[in-house]
C-alpha positions in Angstrom: 101.8 120.5 119.4 99.4 121.2 116.2 96.6 122.9 116.7 93.4 120.1 116.3 90.4 121.7 114.1 87.6 119.9 112.7 87.4 119.9 109.1 83.8 121.1 109.6 84.9 123.8 111.5 86.9 125.1 108.7 84.1 124.8 105.5 81.7 126.8 108.2 84.4 129.1 108.0 85.1 128.9 104.7 81.7 129.6 103.7 81.0 132.9 105.5 85.0 134.0 103.7 83.4 133.5 100.3 79.3 135.2 101.2 81.9 138.2 101.3 83.9 137.7 98.5 81.0 136.5 96.6 77.5 137.4 96.5 75.7 134.6 94.4 76.9 131.9 97.5 73.7 130.7 98.8 73.9 128.1 101.8 71.2 124.8 101.9 71.1 123.1 105.0 68.7 120.1 106.3 68.6 121.2 109.9 72.2 120.4 110.5 73.0 123.8 110.7 74.6 123.3 113.9 77.0 120.7 113.9 77.8 121.4 109.9 78.9 124.5 111.0 76.1 126.3 108.8 75.3 128.4 111.2 78.3 130.2 110.4 77.0 131.3 107.2 73.2 131.7 108.3 74.4 134.0 111.1 76.1 136.2 108.6 73.8 136.4 106.1 70.4 135.2 107.2 69.3 136.0 103.3 71.3 133.8 101.6 70.4 130.6 103.7 68.1 128.3 103.3 66.6 125.2 106.6 65.4 123.3 104.1 64.4 121.2 107.4 64.8 117.0 107.2 64.3 116.8 103.8 67.2 116.4 102.3 66.4 114.9 99.1 63.9 118.4 98.4 67.3 119.6 99.4 69.1 119.0 96.9 66.6 120.1 93.6 66.3 123.7 95.8 70.1 123.5 95.3 69.5 122.4 91.6 67.3 125.1 91.4 69.4 127.8 93.0 72.6 127.1 90.2 69.9 127.2 87.4 69.6 131.2 88.6 73.1 132.0 88.7 73.4 130.7 93.0 76.5 128.8 94.2 74.9 127.0 96.6 76.4 125.0 99.2 74.1 121.6 100.2 74.7 120.9 103.3 74.0 118.0 105.9 75.5 114.7 107.2 77.4 112.4 104.7 75.3 109.5 105.2 72.6 111.4 103.9 74.4 113.7 100.8 75.7 110.3 99.5 73.0 107.7 100.9 69.7 109.0 101.2 70.2 111.4 98.1 71.8 109.4 95.8 69.1 109.5 93.4 68.9 113.2 93.0 72.2 114.2 93.2 72.8 111.3 90.5 70.1 112.3 88.5 69.1 115.9 89.5 72.9 117.3 89.8 75.1 114.8 87.7 73.3 114.4 85.0 72.9 117.8 84.0 76.1 118.4 85.1 74.7 121.7 87.7 77.3 123.7 89.6 75.9 121.9 92.9 78.9 122.1 95.8 77.6 119.3 98.1 79.2 119.9 101.8 78.7 116.2 103.3 80.4 116.8 107.0 80.6 113.9 109.7 81.7 111.0 107.5 84.0 108.1 108.5 84.2 105.9 111.6 84.9 109.2 113.7 82.1 110.2 113.7 82.3 107.9 117.1 79.4 107.7 118.9 76.7 108.3 116.1 77.6 104.7 115.5 77.0 101.9 112.3 74.0 103.9 111.6 75.7 107.6 110.8 79.6 106.2 110.1 79.1 106.6 105.9 82.2 104.7 104.6 80.9 104.1 101.5 80.4 107.9 100.0 83.6 107.8 98.0 82.6 104.7 96.0 79.5 106.4 95.5 80.1 109.6 94.4 83.1 108.4 91.9 80.5 106.6 89.4 78.2 109.4 89.2 79.7 110.8 85.5 81.5 114.3 86.0 81.7 114.7 89.8 84.8 115.9 91.8 85.0 114.1 95.1 87.2 115.5 97.2 88.3 115.2 101.2 90.1 117.6 103.6 93.5 116.5 105.7 93.1 119.4 107.9 90.9 122.9 108.3 94.0 124.8 106.3 93.1 122.6 103.6 89.8 122.4 104.0 89.2 126.1 103.7 91.1 126.3 100.5 89.5 123.5 99.1 86.1 125.1 99.5 86.9 128.1 97.8 88.2 126.3 94.9 84.9 124.1 94.5 83.3 127.7 94.5 85.5 128.6 91.6 85.2 125.2 89.5 82.1 125.2 87.1 80.4 121.4 88.2 79.6 119.4 90.3 81.2 118.9 93.6 81.6 116.2 96.8 83.5 117.4 99.2 83.6 115.5 102.8 84.6 116.7 106.3 84.8 115.4 109.5 83.3 115.9 112.7 87.0 115.4 114.8 89.3 117.5 115.7 92.4 116.8 114.0 96.1 118.2 113.6 96.8 121.2 111.4 99.4 120.1 108.9 99.6 123.1 106.6 100.6 126.8 106.6 98.9 130.0 104.9 101.6 129.0 102.2 99.7 126.0 101.5 99.3 125.2 97.7 95.9 123.1 96.6 95.1 122.0 93.2 91.8 120.3 92.7 93.0 117.0 91.3 96.2 117.4 92.2 98.4 114.8 95.0 101.3 116.6 97.2 104.4 114.3 98.3 105.1 115.5 101.8 107.6 113.0 102.6 110.1 111.9 99.9 110.9 108.1 100.1 111.8 105.4 97.7 111.3 102.2 99.6 107.5 102.2 100.1 104.5 105.0 99.7 101.8 105.4 101.5 98.8 107.5 100.0 96.3 109.0 102.3 93.6 111.4 102.5 91.6 113.2 105.1 92.0 111.9 109.0 94.8 109.3 108.1 97.2 111.5 106.2 98.1 112.9 109.8 98.5 108.8 111.0 100.0 108.2 107.2 102.7 110.7 108.9 103.1 109.5 112.1 103.5 105.6 110.4 106.4 107.3 108.2 108.4 108.2 111.3 107.9 104.6 113.0 109.4 103.5 109.3 112.3 105.7 109.6 113.4 104.5 113.0 113.6 101.2 111.4 115.2 101.7 108.5 112.5 101.7 106.1 112.6 105.4 103.9 108.6 105.7 103.3 107.1 108.4 100.7 104.2 110.2 102.4 101.2 111.5 100.3 98.2 113.6 100.4 96.1 112.6 98.0 92.6 114.7 98.6 90.9 114.8 95.4 89.8 110.9 95.1 88.3 111.6 91.5 89.8 113.0 88.6 93.0 110.6 91.2 96.6 112.2 89.8 97.8 110.1 87.7 101.2 111.4 87.1 101.7 111.5 90.7 100.1 107.7 91.6 102.5 106.1 88.4 105.0 108.5 89.9 105.1 107.1 92.7 104.5 103.1 92.0 107.6 103.6 89.9 109.8 105.5 92.6 108.8 103.2 95.2 108.2 100.1 94.0 105.0 99.5 95.6 102.2 101.2 97.6 99.8 101.7 101.0 96.6 103.6 100.7 94.7 104.6 104.1 91.5 106.3 104.5 88.9 106.1 107.1 85.6 104.3 104.0 85.5 101.6 103.3 88.2 99.1 100.9 85.5 98.8 98.6 85.3 101.7 96.2 87.5 104.5 97.6 90.6 106.0 97.2 92.3 103.0 97.4 90.2 101.2 94.4 90.7 104.5 92.4 94.9 104.4 93.0 94.8 100.3 92.4 92.9 101.1 89.0 95.8 103.4 88.2 98.9 101.0 88.9 97.3 98.7 87.0 96.7 99.9 84.5 100.4 101.5 83.9 102.8 100.5 86.2 101.8 97.1 87.9 103.5 97.0 91.5 102.3 95.8 94.9 99.2 98.3 96.4 97.4 97.1 99.5 94.7 98.8 100.7 93.4 100.1 104.3 90.2 100.9 105.2 87.6 99.9 106.7 87.4 96.1 105.6 83.6 94.6 104.2 81.5 95.8 107.0 79.8 98.9 109.5 81.0 100.7 111.7 80.1 100.6 116.1 79.7 103.2 118.0 83.0 104.3 120.5 84.9 107.5 120.6 86.5 108.1 117.6 90.4 107.5 118.3 89.4 104.4 119.6 87.2 103.2 116.7 90.8 104.2 114.8 92.4 102.1 116.3 90.0 98.8 116.2 89.8 99.1 112.5 93.3 99.0 112.0 93.5 102.6 110.4 95.6 104.5 112.6 99.3 104.5 112.9 100.6 101.4 114.3 98.7 99.6 111.8 99.7 101.7 108.6 102.6 100.8 109.4 102.8 97.4 109.5 101.0 97.3 106.1 103.7 99.2 104.6 106.2 96.9 106.5 103.9 93.7 104.3 104.0 95.8 100.8 107.6 96.4 101.4 107.9 92.8 101.9 106.0 91.9 98.6 108.5 94.0 96.3 110.4 91.8 93.4 
């Protein structure tokens, strides 16, 4: 059985590794270091860690100031606060001047679980995608999360990364290659393309196995970068498979599904069915049960893939 590791844990470990490699890496947190796992960096490099308190908006401004001195700041808090509460500061102070600030947003999506609707941010991809020049990413497992953090540190400009609270299967090994803006086809198939990110990638892989048993060959694509979307791969999948299903732990409005649909509509019009949180808020409950309740588990993906195949001309 694959190791089960939360991507937020990988975020904390990656920051420590970066701290050893680059002395201009600094980490900011909003009084949540134990939950975001930035406490690992605080322990290793206390002089480069700044607890800004429960003042997320101010933290984003501090991060910009540090970036102007040549530092590479990672501003960390829950997704609900990073994308929601701090949107004004992220847009105007980070996005507008194209500041070299990296936002590490943990506890995204409904798998926050028992924390409930107020803390289950299902709108962050949509919010961050609208900010010009903002790179938006969501890792499928701990291996990808670690590589994502390091890639973010190497690029110039603002980055938003979402990490999860729930432990997820480790899908990739040490040979896995991650590149910002590039999707990866994990399973070959030509009947339907399932494009997913985050926790939904492991569910999509399970769905592909279920579909195979029924004679349907599904392609599975891990689209970790939501913006810039890998247009070439999306177009290739549309042409090869003739229909697409997108899966994300996010609202069906404005996230991965929207980004894929925009590309397909403009280039190769084929049926695109989107799986995500419908136009509603989350609710409190065990994470795995919530995935099932909101129709985001492998069984639901399988059913949606069959719908997509039936729509092919």
